[in-house]
N, C-alpha and C positions, 0 to 999 in steps of 0.2 A: 504494500500500500504506500509505503514511503517513497519507493522509486517512482510510482505513478504520480504522486504528489509533486515530487521534484521535477519530473519531466513536464508536468502541466504548468508549473510555475515558471520554469525556464521558457517554455513555449510561449506563454502569454507575455512574458517580459520581452522576448525577441520580437514578437509581433507588434507590441507597443512601440519598441524602439524604431523598427522599420516604418511604422505608421508616421511617427513624428518626423523622420527623415524625409519620407515621401511628401508630406504636406509642406515641409519647408522648401522642397524643390519645385513642387507643382501645386501652388495654393488653389488653383482652379478645379482640381480634381478631388477636393476634400470629401465631398458627398459620396462619390463613387467608391473611393478608397475606404471611407469609414464604414460603409455597408459591408464591404468584404472583410474588414477587420472584425466586426461584430460577428459575422458568420464564422470565421475561423476561430474566434475566441469561444463561441458556443460549442463548436465541434470539439475543441480541445478540452473544455470543461466536461462535456458529455462523455468523452473517452475516459477522463479521470473518474467520473462518477460510476461508470460501468466497471472499471478496474477495481474500484473500492468495493462495490457491491459483490463482485466475483470473489475478491479476496476474503471478504467477511463471510461469504457463503461457504467457502472451503475451510475457513478457520473454525467455523462453528458446526461443521458437518459431523454427523455421528458415524464413526467408522464401524460400529458394531451392529448397526440396525438399519 
C-alpha cells in the first residue's frame, strides 16, 4: 500500500509541475491543459484507491476458510 501511495504522490507532483511549466509557456492553452491535468490526476488517484483496496482485501483475507 505504501508503494502505491508513493507512486501516486510522485505522479501527481510531476503532473502538477509539468502543468505549471506548460501554462507558463503557453498561457492561451490553460483551459485545455487543465482539463487533461484533472483527468490524469483522477486516473492516478483511482489507481491508488484500487491498489489500496486490493491490498487491504488480501491483508484481511482468511487463509483457512
